[in-house]
N, C-alpha and C positions, 0 to 999 in steps of 0.2 A: 690672899688674893686682893686685887685692887679693881674697883669699879668707879668710874668717874672721879678718880682721885681720892676715893675713900677706901681705906683698908678694911677688909672684912674677913671673917672666918666662919666656916661651917664644919662642925665636927659631929661624928656619930656618938650617940649615947649608948649606955648599956641596954636601954629599952629598944626593942625592935621598931624600926620605922620612925624613930624620933631623932631629930637633929637639933643640936644647939647652935645658935648663931650669935655673932656679936659684930658690931662695927663702931667706929669712932669718927665723929665729925667735930673737929676742933677739940675742945676738952670734954665733950659729952660722949659717953659710951652707952650704947644701947645693947641689950642682950635679950634673948628669948629662945623659945623652942618652936619647932614646927613638926607636924606629923606627915610624913610621906615616905614612900619606899625609895625614891630616887634622890641621890645627892644633887643632881642637876636641878631638880625641881625645888629643892630646899634653897639652893643658891639663887634661883630665879626669884623666889619669894623674898629673900634678903635684899636683892637688887631693887625690888619694888618698894620695899620699906626705905631704902636709901634714897630712891627717887622722891618719895613723899617727904622725907626729912629735908632734902635739899630744896624742894619746892617751898616748904614751910619756912625754911631759913631765909630764902630769897625774898619771900613776902614780908618777913619781919625786918629786913634790912632797909632802913630809911635811905632815901636818895637814889635808889636803884630804879631806873625807868622800866616800865613794863612794855 
């Protein structure tokens, strides 16, 4: 799936209500797990993490006006 130009994935694990996620921004890959019954909620949580990572990346980029 793609969100704001960032490819991400959410997959079920063998554990009930546990989802693994990963996304890549540039050459950095982030992975983790989230506990929820719903895949849509797991995806929403990953999107929130992507938003935070993009915000942090933007703040680190010199020469970008706010």
